[in-house]
C-alpha positions as CSV (number, residue, x, y, z in Angstrom):
1,M,124.4,121.8,27.8
2,W,126.3,119.0,30.0
3,C,129.1,116.7,28.9
4,A,129.6,113.5,30.8
5,A,133.2,111.9,30.1
6,P,135.0,108.6,31.4
7,P,138.1,108.8,33.9
8,G,141.2,109.5,32.1
9,F,139.4,111.8,29.5
10,R,142.1,113.4,27.0
11,N,139.5,115.0,24.6
12,M,136.3,114.5,22.4
13,M,138.3,113.3,19.4
14,L,139.8,110.3,21.4
15,D,137.4,109.4,24.5
16,P,133.6,108.8,24.4
17,T,131.4,111.4,25.6
18,G,127.8,111.7,26.7
19,W,125.6,115.1,26.0
20,G,122.5,116.2,27.7
21,P,120.5,119.3,29.0
22,T,120.9,117.9,32.5
23,R,123.8,116.0,34.5
24,L,121.9,112.9,34.4
25,D,121.0,113.1,30.8
26,A,124.6,113.5,29.7
27,I,125.6,110.6,32.2
28,D,123.1,108.3,30.6
29,D,123.9,109.3,27.3
30,L,127.6,108.3,28.0
31,M,126.5,104.9,29.2
32,D,125.0,104.1,26.0
33,H,128.0,104.9,24.0
34,P,129.3,101.8,22.8
35,I,133.2,102.6,23.4
36,F,132.3,103.7,26.9
37,Q,130.7,100.3,27.4
38,R,133.7,98.2,26.0
39,L,135.9,100.4,28.6
40,A,133.7,99.4,31.2
41,R,133.9,95.9,30.4
42,A,137.6,96.0,30.1
43,N,138.2,97.7,33.2
44,G,135.6,95.9,35.3
45,W,133.6,99.5,36.2
46,E,130.5,98.9,37.6
47,R,127.6,101.4,36.3
48,P,128.3,104.8,37.7
49,G,126.0,106.9,39.5
50,L,125.6,110.8,39.8
51,R,127.9,110.7,43.1
52,D,130.4,109.0,41.0
53,F,130.8,112.1,38.8
54,L,132.7,115.3,39.7
55,E,131.9,118.7,37.9
56,V,134.6,120.6,36.5
57,D,134.9,123.5,34.4
58,A,135.0,123.3,30.6
59,P,138.2,123.9,29.1
60,Q,138.6,127.7,28.0
61,E,139.2,126.4,24.4
62,I,135.7,124.6,24.2
63,E,132.5,126.5,23.2
64,V,129.5,125.1,21.8
65,G,127.5,127.2,19.5
66,F,124.0,127.0,18.9
67,M,122.2,129.0,16.1
68,D,118.8,130.0,16.4
69,Y,117.1,129.9,13.0
70,Q,114.5,132.5,12.6
71,A,112.4,133.5,9.7
72,K,113.3,137.3,10.1
73,A,116.2,137.9,12.2
74,P,116.8,141.6,13.2
75,N,120.6,141.3,12.0
76,P,121.5,138.5,9.6
77,R,125.0,139.4,10.2
78,A,125.1,139.0,14.0
79,A,127.1,136.0,15.6
80,P,124.8,133.5,16.9
81,P,124.6,133.3,20.6
82,R,127.3,130.8,22.3
83,Q,126.7,128.8,25.1
84,T,129.4,126.8,27.1
85,F,128.8,123.4,28.3
86,K,129.4,121.9,31.7
87,L,131.8,119.0,31.9
88,V,131.3,116.1,34.6
89,T,133.8,113.5,34.7
90,N,134.0,110.3,36.8
91,S,138.1,110.6,37.2
């Protein structure tokens, strides 16, 4: 899972983010975010492309959990598998 963030990204509660299975999907999702569009207009940003983003490691404290719902799980008490995401930001 990829996450795209704008310049000056602080955290997911304060800043817009875009999500997707690929870098481009995450960037496109960010471009569609109304708050990002407002920031882009206010700051005179042109529409960024893939080259404008920098891939960075996700902060250690962030994990995205995914649960696979199966009719007959082998061990219902087992923890669901976790997958971390990649963060791309154009800072």
